[in-house]
N, C-alpha and C positions, 0 to 999 in steps of 0.2 A: 587467742590460741590458733585460730585458723590461719591468720596471716603469718604466724611464725613458721609454718610448714611450707610457705610459698616462696618461690624465687621472685626476683624483682619484676619480671615481665608478668607473672601470674598475679602478683599483688596489684600492679597497675591495671590489669584487665578487670580484676575484681572491683577495685575502687571505681572505675569508670562505669562498669555495669551497675553497681549500686547507685551511682549518681543518676543513671538513666531511669532506674526503678523509682528513685525518689522524686524525680521531676516529672515523670509521666507525660512526656511530650508526644504530640502527634507525629506521624511520619512526615507530613509536609513541613511542620515546624522544624523538625530535625534536619530535613534536607535544606531548608532555607538557611539554617544556621551554619551548615557546611562542616568542614573538617574539624574546626576547633569549637564544636558545640559545647563541650564540657567547660571550656573557659568562659563562654558566654553565659552559661547557666550559673556558674559560680559567681560571676560578677553581678548577674541579675539578683541573686540571693543577697549579696552584699549591699546592693543599692536598695533593695526592698527592706532590709533591716535598718538601714541608716536613717535615723530620725531627721537628719539634716536635709534629706531630700523630700521630706513630707511638708516642709515649710514652703509657703508660697512667696515668691519674690515680687510679684506685681504689686504696685502701690507703695513699695518701700522707698524711702529717700535714697539718693544715689549712694551715699557712704555706706548705709546699711545693706544695700543691694550688693555692693562690692565685698563687704565683709562676709556676707552669706556665701558668695562665690568662693572666697578664700577658705571658708570653713568646709565647704563641699570638696574643694580641691585637696585640702589636707586629709580629709576622710578617705578620698580615693587613693592618694599617694601612700597612705599608711596601711592599705589592705595588703596582706601577704602576697596575693596574686600580683599586684602592681609592683611591689618591691622586687619580686623575682623578675618581672618583666623588664624593669628598668636596668637591673643588673645584667640581663641578657643583652641589652642594647649596646653595651660597651664591648661585647665580645665580637670577634670576627666570625663571619660565615655561620650565622644562626639560622638553621632551616625553619621556614615558616614564620620568621619574626615579623615581617611586614604584614602578612595576612592576619596574624594575631593582633597586631597593632590596629589594623583597620576594624576588626571586630570589637575591640575595646573602645575605640573612638565612637563607633556607631551607638553602642549602648550608653556611654556617658552622655553623648549629645541627646539621646532620647530622654535621659533623666533631666538634663538641664543644658541648654545650648551654650550658655555663658561659661559653665564649668568645662564643657568639652572644648570650647575655643581656648580657654585659658590653659587647660592641660596641653593643647596643641602648641601653644606658645612656649610653655616651660619644657615639655618633653620633646615635642616634634621639631620646633624651630630652634630654640636655644640648645636643647639636647642633641638635635640632629646636627647642628653646626659643630658642636664639640666632638661628637662621635664620628662624624663623616669627614671633618676637616682637620681634626686634631690628632696628636700622637697618642699612643697608649697611656703615657704618663699624664697627659692633659685630660684624657677621659676620666682617669681616676681622681684627678684634682678638681675638675670643674663640673663633673656631672654626677658621679656616684653620691656626693653629699646631698643631692636632691632627694634621694631615697630616704634619708634620715631627717628631712626637712631642715637641714642646716641652713640652706638658702634656696631661693628660686631665681630663675633667670628670665631674660627677655631677648628679643631679636631685633636689632636695629639696622635695617637695610634701607628702607624707603626714606627719601628726603623730600623736602618741600617742592623741589623742582625736578626730582628724578624718582619716578616710581618704577615703571616697567623697564626703563633704560638704566639698569644697574651699572653698566659699564661707564656711564657718565657721572657717577656720584662725585660729590665735591668734598666730602669730609676727608681730612688729611691725617696720615700717620707717618710722621717724620722720625727717622731713626737718628739717635744721638750717641755716637760711639763712646764718648767720654764717660757717659753715665750708664751705657748699655740699656737705654730706655727708648720707648716709642712715645712721641708726644701726639696725643689725639686732639685734633682741633677742628672746630667749626668755623671756617673762614668767612662765611657770609650767611645771611638769612636763608638763602636758597639751599644751604647745606644742612639746615636743621633736620634732625631725624623726626619723622612724624608718624602718627597712628601706631605708636609702639605699644603693644599689649603688655600689661603688667608693669608699665612704666612708673606707676605710683606706689607699687608694692615690692617690686623685684630688687634683688641685691646685685646681680651682675648682668651685663649685656654683652651679647656677641655682636660686635659692631663692624660693619663693612666700611672700609676706608681705603683711599688711595695710598699704597705703600710708597714712600718717597725716601730714597737714600742718596745723599749728596746731590740733591736737585733732580735726580732721575726717578720717574714714576715707573713702578713695576706693576701697575694695575691694581684693581680692588683685591684686598685680602681681608680676612676676618680676625678680629682681635677681641680678647676678653677684657672688658673694662669694668672695674668696680663702680657701682652707682651709689649704693648706700650700705651701711653696716646693718647688723641684725637688729639694732635698736631703731633703725629708720633714719639715722643721721646721714645726710648727704655727704659724699666725698668731695674734697676741694676741687673746684673747677667744673663740677657737673651741675647742670640746671635741668630740673624736670618740671615741665609745665603741664598741668592737668587739662586735657581736652574736654573734660566733663561730659555733658549730655550728648548722646548720639541718637540716631533713629532707633537703634536697638542695641542688644548686648550691653545693657547698662551695668551688668556685673563685671564686665571687663574694663579695667582702668587703662584706657588709652591716653598717651601723653606725648609731649615733644621733648626730645633730649638735645641739649646744647653742651658742647665741650669747649672749655677755655683752657687750652694747653695742658690737658690732663696727662700726667706722666704714668706710664705703666711699664713693668719689667719686660725685658726682651722675650722671656718665656711665655708671655701672654699672646704672642702671635700664634694662631693655630697653624701648625707647621707641616701638615700632610703634603700640601702642594707647593709650599714655599717657606724658606727659613732664612734668617739673617745671622751671620756669625758675629762674634763679639766685636770684631773690627769693622763690621759693616759690609761684608761681602754677601750678596744675595745668591741663593742657589735654589733650584727647583727640579724635580724629576721630569717636568714638562717644560721644554725650552720655549715653545711658542706661547707668547702672551695671550693670544686669542684662545688657543686650546686650553691653556691653564685656567682662564676665566670660565670657559664652558664647563670644565671639569668641576670647578667649585660650585657652580650653580646646579649642575646635574646631580651632585651629591645631596641636594635638598629636594629632589624629585618626590620622595615619599610623602613629604608634607602636602604637596599638591594633590596627590591621590587621596590623602586624608580629607581634604576639603570636599571632594566628590562624595565621600562616605558621609560627611556631615550633612551635605545637602540631601542625600538619600534618606538619612535618619529623619530630617525635617519633613520630607515628603511622606514618609510612612506614618508619622504622627498625625499629620494633617488628614491623611486618608483614613486612618483608624477613626478619628473623630467624625469626619464627614460621612463615612459609610455607615457607621453605627447609628448616627443621627438619622440618616436617610431610611434606615430600616425600622426606625421607631416612630418617627414623626409622620403624622397622617394629615392629608389635605386633599380636598376635592374627591370626586368619585362619581359613579353612575347616579342618576336621579333617584331619590328616595332610598338610597343604599348607603352603607357605611363608607366613610372616607377611606381612601387607600393610602398605603405607605408612599411617601414621596419618591422612593427608589423606583416605583412602578411608572412614574412619569418619564417619558422618553428623554426629555431634555436633561433630566437629572442623571440618568445612567450614561448618556452620551458625553456628559461633561466629566464624570469621575472615572469611568472604567479605563479609558486610554491612559490616564495617569497612573492607575494601579498597575497596568501592564508595563508601563515604562519603569516604575519602581522595581518590579520584578526583574526586568531586563538589566537595570543598573546593579541590582544585587549580584547577579552572576558576572557582569562585565567588570565591575570593580574587583571582584574576587579573582577573576582571570588576570587582571593587571597586577594585583598584589602577588599572585603566584609567579608571574613573569619576573617581577622585580626580585622576589626571593631566589628564584633560580639563577638570575644573573649575579646576584651578590654572593651566593654560595659557590658559584664557579670562579669567584674572584674577579669578575668583570668590572670595569669602570663604567658607571652608568652613562658617562659622557659618550662612550663608544656605542651605546645602544640607542641610537637616535629614533628608531621605530618605537621603542618603549616610551621615550620622552614625548614623542608625538601623540601616542595613544593617551598618556596621562594628561597632557595638555588639552586634548580634544574632549576627553571625559569631563575634565574640570569645567569647561565651557558649557557643554551640553547638559550636564547634571545640574549645574547651578541655575541655568535659565529654565530648565524643565521644572525645577523645584519652585521657582517663583510663579510660573504659570499654574502649576498644580495647586499651590496654596491659595492663589486667587480664586480658582474654581471652588476649592473647598470652602472658602469664606462665603462666596455667593450661594453655594448649595446648602449652607446651614443658616441662611437668612440672617435676621437680626441677632439671633443667638450666637452666630459665628462672629459677630462684630464685638461681642463682649470679651473683655480681656480674660475673664475667668475660664473661658473655653479654649484658651491657648493659641488658636489659629492666628489672631492678630500679632501676638508676641513672636510666633514662629516666623511670620512674614517679616516683621521688623528685624529680628535677629539674623535672618539668613539673607536679607537683601544685599548686604555688603559682600556676600560670597562671590558675586559676579565680578567684583573689583579686586579684592585682595588675593595674594598668591598668584598674581598675574591677571591683568584685565582680560576679559573673555575674548575680545577682538584680537588682542595680541596673541593669546593662546591659540586661536584658530590659525594665525599666520605661522606659528611654530609647526602646526600639523602640515600645512600645505608646503612649507619649505622642504620638509622631509619627503612628501609625496612627489614634489618636483625633482628632488635628488634621485629618488627611486626611478622615476620616469626617464630621466636623462641617462641613468645607468642602463636601463633596458634598451634604449635606442642605440647606445654605443657612440663611438667617436665620429663615425661617418654621418655627415649631415644628409647625404643622399640616401644612405641606407636607413637612416632614421625616418626620413620622409616616406620611404616605401613602406616601412613598418607601420607608420601612422596611417597611411592610406589603406593598408590591408586591414588594420584594426577597425578603421571607420567603416569600410565595406562590410566587414563581418558583423558589426553592430547594426548596420542598415539592414542586413539580411535578417537579423533577429527580430527587427521591428516589422518585417513583412508578414504577409498572411501566413506563410509557411511557419514562421517563427512562433505563431500562437497555437499551433497544433500540438506542441510538446507538453505544455502545462496549462492548467486552468487557474483562474485567479484565486481559487480556494486552496491551492497547494502552497505550502511553505516554500517549496523550491521556486515557484513563480515569483514570490515576494522577494526572496533572496537574490534572484537573477535581476529583478527590476532595480533593487538598490545598488547592486554591483554595476549595472549598466549606467545608472545615473552618475555614480562616482567615476567610472571609467571615461565617460564622455566629457564630464567637467574637467577631469585631469588633462585629457588630450587637448581640449580646446583652450584651456588656460595656457598650456605649454606653447601652443601655436600663437596665441595672442602675445605672450611675452617675447617669443622669438621674433615676431614681426616688429614689435616696438623697439627692441634692443638691437637686433642684428640688422634689420632692414632700414628702420627709420632712425637708428642711432640715438634713441632716447637714453637718457641716464636711467640706470636700473631703478633707482628710488621712484622716479616719476612714473616709469612703466608699471612698476608693482602697485603704486598708489592708485593709478587709474584702473586697476583690475581688482581692487579690494572687495567689491561686491561679489565678484566671481570667486575670489579666494575664500571668503567666508562660506559661500555656498558649497564649494568643494569640501572644505573641512567638515562641515556638518554632514554632508553626504557620506563621507568616510566613516564618521563616528556612528551614524545611523546604521550603516551596514555592519559594523563591528558589533554593535549591541544586539542586533537581530541574530547574527551568527552565534554569538556566545549564549544567547537565550536558547537558540535551537539546540546547541550542543548540550546545554544543561538539561533540557527536556529529554533529549535522547538518553542521557545517563541516569535519569530518575528511575529508581528501581520499583517503586510502588505503582501498580497499574492505575489506581484511582487518582493518585497525584499526577502521574504522567498525563492522563486525560485532561485534568484540570489545567495544568501548566501549558499543554498544547494549545488550548483555546486562548489563553492569554498571550502566548507567543504569536499565534496567528493574528490576534488583535493588535499587538505591537507592530508587526510587519505591515498589516493593512493600514494602520493609522499613519505610518511613515510614508507609504505610497499615496494614501488618500490626501495628505496635506500638500503633496507636490504634484497632484494630478494634472494641473495646468501645464507644468513643465513636460510631463510625460506625453500629454496631448500635442504640445508644440513639436516634440521630437518624434511623434508618430509611434511611440512605444505602446500607447493605449489608443484604442479606437473609442469613439463616443460610447459604444455599447459596453466595452470592457470598463471604461471609466464609471459608468453607471453601476456595473456589477461590483466594482470596488466599493462604491458608496453603499450599496445595499448590503454587502458583506460586512462592512464596518458597523453599520447600524445593528445588524443581526447578532454579530459577535458581542457587541456591548450589551445587548439585551440578554444574551445567553449566559453571561458571566455575572450579572448583577446580583443573583442570589448567592452564588458561591463566594462572592466578594467578602461577605461577612466572615466566612471561614478563613480566607486568606489574611485579612487584617488581624484576625485573632491569632493566626499562626506566625505573625511577626513577633508575638510573645513579648510585648512591651508591658512591664509591670504597671498595675493600675496607679501606683503612687507616682509614676512618671507621667501618666496621661492627665490626671487631675482636671478633667473636663466634664462637668455635669451632663452636658448633652451627649457625651459618649457612653452614658450609662454607668459612669463611675461616680455614684452619689457619695460614696465614702472612700476617699483616697487612702485612708489608713487601713482599709481592709486588706487582708492577705490576697495575693494574686494567685490564680490557679493555673496549673500546668495542664497539659492535654494527655489523652491516653497514650500508653506506651506503644511505640511502633511495633508492627508485626513482622518487620523485615530488618536484616542487618545492614547498617550503613558503615562502610569502612571497618568491617569487622576486625581487620588486622590491627586497627588502632585501639580496639577494646581489649 
């Protein structure tokens, strides 16, 4: 009766307020969930109700493990929330779509990493290829049926001899005007498509191949190729070879695809950036082959951001288990007194707390990147033209996946022999997420994407005049030298967030300037070929890229702290933000000493501050990991205090302040 008297906006406000009352979340949990908290809570409820997520996958034979992952994927895809979300994916300019996708990705990966990765293959990679590279008609034909489980897809780009270098792939797609068909062919062993997720279960593949018309190559394009029918019968000319056991992700069926003159209709070329007429005339809205190729790859940028979120989900799970265990396990203590919790041992909190701070920083930075991407897409921008966004996502992918591996190793060691047991999830998380540093772009290659953009920006700042550029470089260098002098240290103290932000900015700026000078000297003065000059500076390149991402994560963390409305949460997050910044400076203190940015005294102050901040947050860490709000059925780790994984999971007290009240 009540709803019948409400208008639409009032009804939405009532529904969302009722959800908040139902889930009784804490203010910090609500803030960490962000703008789309209601979607995350609805999905948490669906996962908690799903019996399929209460089953354990470790110890299962390979085929049963894969079948369980398929069962879980089908459960997720048939949820009303997911059906609506997939339908939104085919629409143009959907506000907040990327951010919502990242939230969904994080939750599903928390429930099961293999399911999250397989969902990423079906919806992110296959679906992303169709929706970002295809026409409206192709979206309806090749992606919407996924909603109704009519078929699933896979993404075939990587080859035996070409991974990161997609431009050099060897698979061919020759057009035959007489039949109006493309002939997809694997010309040699090096052209075999490898590591293809869903290869042994999927029905269609989005295949990247060299488009060849009358002997002329138009570069890599994406084609939809039937692999097997709904009964599992392989299509003529297609061979799928099971790659079987891997280090992890046993629920994901990776395989090799080989094509022997497979014929597909002309309409199966995804045609947003290039199409072929019936008589074999090629046309594209982008004339430059290089720019066209970049536009195709840029359209897949959201899946790379999704990988950062998957790594972050893995970190959070590992930290939940390790922090809870550290607050319950007791060992050693004063003579003739009770043993103390192991979290009280300095080495324990020094190993875990910096990673918890990094997980919080990544929470806000990935959200920032998702919002940037949503804004760009809603404005109708081509992601290819937003090189700074591409660089940010590439750098985040490298930093988050490496940080995840370091975090999980510390979590494993900090949980002792219990952490080595498969039932406590950390070993599986390590194995499942190890490959993240490699796929969706090798991390070292990703860092080079970051620095190429930074060098472009630096060149633009200097202008065309070499002399003027040198003067600007000299002035910038002198300005930085002044900042490192005695007078420069009178402005901020090492305990100020502003000091830490300035330190990270200084490191990035100096590395950027000196790399530019080195490359200029090698290429312009010594006449070295650019590849060799760049290759001889790769250590410098990777250092600059990480310095850039470190600075961005601290800035976004600081902005999130500033916006936090609850005073208690603001205070808690401030400590973790200071810890994150201090950790980033602390780990590079040798560099800062070499460049006289820190004196020996300030370096010791940084170390003391790092130790004290880790100590000061060890007790509230238990609240933070609880406010990650991962359902107990997803944790399933006895050492984390989840003795009964089938028990209902509890939400937290209702927040006492409004968050984004206009959205309620």
